[in-house]
N, C-alpha and C positions, 0 to 999 in steps of 0.2 A: 926887294925881289921876293917873289912869293914863295914858301916853303910848301914841298908837297907831303903831304900827312899821310901815315896807311890807316887802314880802321882795324879794327882790334880780331875782326875775322883774318883779315888779311895777313896779319902778322901771324894768327894760330897754324891758319893754312902754310905757311911759308914754313916754320917750323917743322909741320908735318910731312913737310914734301922731303926736306930736310932730314929728317930723320926715315924715312922709308927709302931715300937712296942708297941709306949707309948700310952698306954691306954688314958692316959688325952690329947692326940692330936687327937684320930680317930674321936670322936664325940665332938666336941666342938659349944658352944654359943659364938659369938662373936658379938658388936654390936658397934655401929659408924656411921660419916657421908660418904656416898659416893663421889667419886670427882676422875675427869680424865675418869668417865666412857664412855667406845667403845665398838661397838660389829662390829665385823670383817664378811666377807662375808661368810666364815665358819659358821658364828651362833652365835661361842663362843663371850661372854663377859668379857673383862678383867676391872677393874676399882684397885681405891684405898681405902679403909676403914682406916679410922681414928679418931683420939680423937683428944683433945689439945695437947697431948704431942708426940704423936708418930704414927705410920701408920703402912701397912700392905699392902703386895698385895694382889688382892684376882681375881679370875677365875671362872667362873659361864659356864660350857660347855651348849651346845644347848640342850641334853638329857635331862638334868636339869631343863629348863626354861618352861616347859610344865606347871608347876605345879607354874609358877606366877599369880596372878590375876592382876597384875599392871606394867606399866614402870619404870623402876629404874630411877632416873634422879641425876644427880651431884647437892650434896647439901640435899638431903636425907637421913633421919636417918634410919636406920634400924636394923634389929634385921638377922642375918646369922648362919644358922646350917652347918657343915662341918668338915674341918680336914685340920689339917696343915702338909705339905709335903715339902722336898725339889724339887727345880725343875732342875735338875743335869747339864745340862747344862751351865744355866748361875750362879748356885752356891748360889742360893736365894732361900730361902723358901716362900711361898707363901700358901695363905687360898683357899681349894678347896670348892667352896661354894654349897650345894646342894638343899637347901631352904632360902628363904628370905622374911620377911614380914617387915611390917611398923612399926618401933619402936613406942610404944605408940599411934599409932591410929591404926593401922591393917590395911594389904592387901589388905583386901575386901574393906573396906572403901575410899582407893589408890583407886583403879579399878576402882569403883564408879564414883569418882568424876575426873577422868582422862575419862572415857567413856563420863561422863555426859555432861563435856566440851568439847569434841570432837564433840560429835552429836549436839549438840546447835549451834556449827560453823557450820555444815553441814546445818543446819536448819531444820532438823527433828522435833524440837519443836515449831515452828514457827504457830501460830493461822491460820497464811493461807493455811495450809495445811491440819486444821482440819476440817472433815465431819459432818456435821449436823447428829442429831441422830434422826430415823424418832419417831415421835409423836404416832405413832398408826400402829405397827411393829404386821402382820402377826406371824414369824416366828423368831425365837431367836436361836442364836448358843451357843454354850458354852465349851469352850476349859479348862478343868478342868479335875483331878483324876476322876473318875467314881463313886469312895469312898470316902467318909468324908464330913464332916458338910458341905462343902462349895456348895457343887452342891446341898444338899439337902436344904438347906437354899433358895436358885438360885428358884429351881423347885416351894418350898412349897408357897413361897412371891410369884413368877408371877403366879404361877393356883390364890392365894386368889387374887391378887389386877385384873389379867386381865386374865380369863380364856379361853380367844377365839384366846391367844397365843399359838403356838406350840414350844417348845424345844428341839433341837437336840444337845444330849450331844458328843464330839468330846475327848474323854481317851484320857489322857495322863499323864504321871510320872512329878512331876510338883517340887521334889527336887533331886539332885545329878547329876554327870558328865551326865548321859543319858537325863537329863528332858531337856535341851534349845532345842536339835534337837529333841526331839518328839513333841514339844509344836509347832516349826519351821515349822514342817510335818502339822501339825492338823489345824494350821494357814491356811495352802497354800491348807489342803484339802476341808475345808469349804468356799471356795471361791467358789466350784464346785456348789453349791447346792443353792436353791434361798431364801436366808437368809436375813435379816433386818439387824439385829445388832446383832453382835461378843462380848459375854465375854470372855475376859483372865484372870484368874485370880485362885486363890488359898485362903487358911485360915490362919492365922496368923503363926510364927515361929520366930527361931533366924533369924541373917540374912545369914546365910550359908545356911539354910532351903530356904530363900527366893531368893537367888543367881541368880538361872536360869533366872528368870524375870530380872535381870540386865546383861545379855548380849547381845552383840554386834548384832547377829542375830536374835534373838528374838523383838529386840529392832526392826530392821529394817524389821523383817516379818511383826509387826506390822503397821510400816509407809508405807508400800507398799501394806496393804490389800485391797482392793477395797471396802468392809464390813465397815460402820462404826465400832469403836473398843472404847469397855468398857472396862478399865483396873484395877482390882479389886484384888489385891493381898495386903493380911495382914490383920493389923487392920488400925485405922483411922491415926497413928503416923508413920506407915511403911510408907515409901514411895522407889519406884523402877524406873529403868529408862524407862520401858513399861508404869508406868504412865504420864511421860513426852510426849512419844512420841505418845500414846493413844490419839483417838479423845475426849475423856472426861475419868476421874479419880473417880472411885469409893470407899470411905472409905474403907469398905467391901463387902464381894460378894453379902450381903441384898441389900447394898445399891445398888450398882449395880444394880441386879433386880429391885431395885424401880427407878430407874432412866431410865432402859429399857423400861417399859411399864407405861401405867397413872391407875388410881386406878378408875374401873368399879362403882365406889360409885358416883367419882367427876364426870365422864361420866354424869351418873344417874341425877346428881344432876344440870350437867350445860344443859341437853336437857332439864330437865325439866323447867328452869329458862328461857332458849330460846324458849320455845313453851308458857309461860308464857308473853314473850314478844312480841312474833308472834300474840298473842292472844290480846294482849294490843293493839296493832299497827294496828291490823284487824277491831277490837270496836271502835279506835278513829279516823279510816281512814270512817268504818261506820257513825259515829258521827257526822264527818266532812261533807259527801254526805247528810247524810237526812238534816242535819238542812241549807245546801244549797239548798236541794229539798224544803224544807219547806220554803224557803226565795224566791224560784223561783214561786212558788206556788199559792203565797199570790198575785202576781202580777194581777193586772186586767186582763189581756189579757187571763188569765189561769182560771181568774172566768167567765169572758163571754168569748169566743174563737169566739161569733159569730160577734163580734164588728171587728176581723180582717177582715172579708168578706165582712161585709155591709159596709165600710170606701170603702173598693176596687171598690164594687159594684157602691155605688154612684157615685165615681170617674169616672168607666164606663160609666153611662146611661148620665152624663155630657159630656163626649167624643163622645157618639154615636149622641147628642142632636147635639152638630158643626157640627158632620162631615153630619147628616141627611141636617143641615141649610144651611151650605157650598156648598155640592152637590145641593142643590135645586138652590141657587145661579148661580152656575157656567152652570147650564142646563139653567138658564130661559137666563142670558147672552147672552150665546150661541147661544140659539133662537132667541133672538133679531137681533143679527149680519145675522143670516141666512135669516130673514123677509128682513132686509135691501138690502141684497143683492140681493134677489130675487124681490128689487123694483125698483132696477137700470137697463138703459138701457141695460145694457151688460146680462141681463136674458130674456128680453124681443126679442130683436133683434142684435143677434152675428154679423151675416154677413154685417150690416152697419158699425158697429165697427170696423170690419178685413179691410174693403173697406176703412173706411177714414183713417186708420193705412198705408195700402198699399202703395195709392198715393203719400206721401212726399214721402218715401224708396225710390219708383221711380226715383223720379225728384232728389235724393239725388246722385241713382247709377250713373243718365246721367251726372251730375255738375263732376263728381270723371273723368268719361272716357274721359269727354274733357280734361281734367288736367293730365291727365296719360301721361310722357314724353315717354314711348316707341312709340304712337299713331305717335307722331312728329317725331322718328327715321324713322317709315315708309315712311315718305313722304319725305326722304331724308338728313335730318339733323344730325348731328353726338353728341355722348355728351362725352366729354375730361376729363380726371381725371389724377391727380398728386398723387402717394401714397394714391390710394382710394378715395381722395376727389374731388370734380366736380369743375374743372376749367372755372369761368364766366367771364375772363377778363384776356389780354394777360400781363397785370403787374403781373397775378401772376403765373406767371412761369419765368426762368432766363435759361442760357443759359447752358447746360449738364444734366437737370430735363429729366427723363425717363416719358413719355407720353402714356397714355392708350385712342387710341382714341374707341369709341364703336360705333358701325354701327349696323342696324336692324339686319342684319345675321351675325356679328360675331364682334371682337375687334382684333385692330390693333397697336402694340409696334413702338414708336418711340421716337426719341431722339430731343430736341429742338437744334439750331447749335449758 
């Protein structure tokens, strides 16, 4: 009798069909700890799900991962929804995951903590990047749902506190999958207007409702916004990624309006205080100047101003008297000198004085003429010099000296032998 044999492939296919038609394995929830997690270039992720006693291989294909709100990591405890089938090529059964949540914490919370850690490491939460909120804005933009309590509270609060400010509403969805892209677009759109402060937020809700404000795209749009941004999401106990990256965080939308504008009554009160302080300072200055004026006016010089020029007038009179006296003395002295000169002979007979001075002068001229060496040369005598010096004795020259012999009509150069 011939025995019918099955191939390995037939066995694996048979087992796989059995598993596929088992309703208990078509839609299962399995919890365990992730290990050996690895994502391939194809985008598919392979890992092992284990507990204290056993383990099962698992795979999550790229098309299923769009629902993930967090990044799976080794050691993470998760709950996986999926199916059990056989991978016929290897003859192994494995878990095919369709969804994955964090066991005990929830995938949204995990995603929140992971994104928070990532953006903080990049410096998006640093105070150095935060802009000052203008104290007296002229125009405020609000990115939120056009209907709802949040926008009503913001507008009402601003109109009550600071009616001089204009409010521009940039309507957007604030929950659901399409909310985050719309919020990003409206933040970018708001920057095309002359807005002083931008409020981004919504009213309270569950973590799922508030989730668009935990999206990375929204966080980066707020960070890159050129307008100072106030985040106003949910209630005071609610925190979102937008709160950390914004320039300021308000506990509620109403709190954001309070933070964005001053209270006009406070401004009026401050103006009154400043006016009173100004008036007091002015009055104090006036009193100081009046006191100084009174002190100065009590001085004798202001009571009797004539005394100023009386003293100067007396001084001037004394100077004039001295000047007149000195002038008279100088005139008298010069007059006496003039009289003395008139009384002298030079004034009476100047020709006689000139004659007496001329006779001695002529005698001295005759003497000089007799002593003139040039006249001696005219009589045939010569004048001998050595190097410009007159030679008066033969002892004054020696052999080899050059002599300059000067005659009346010229000079002869010679040398001593």
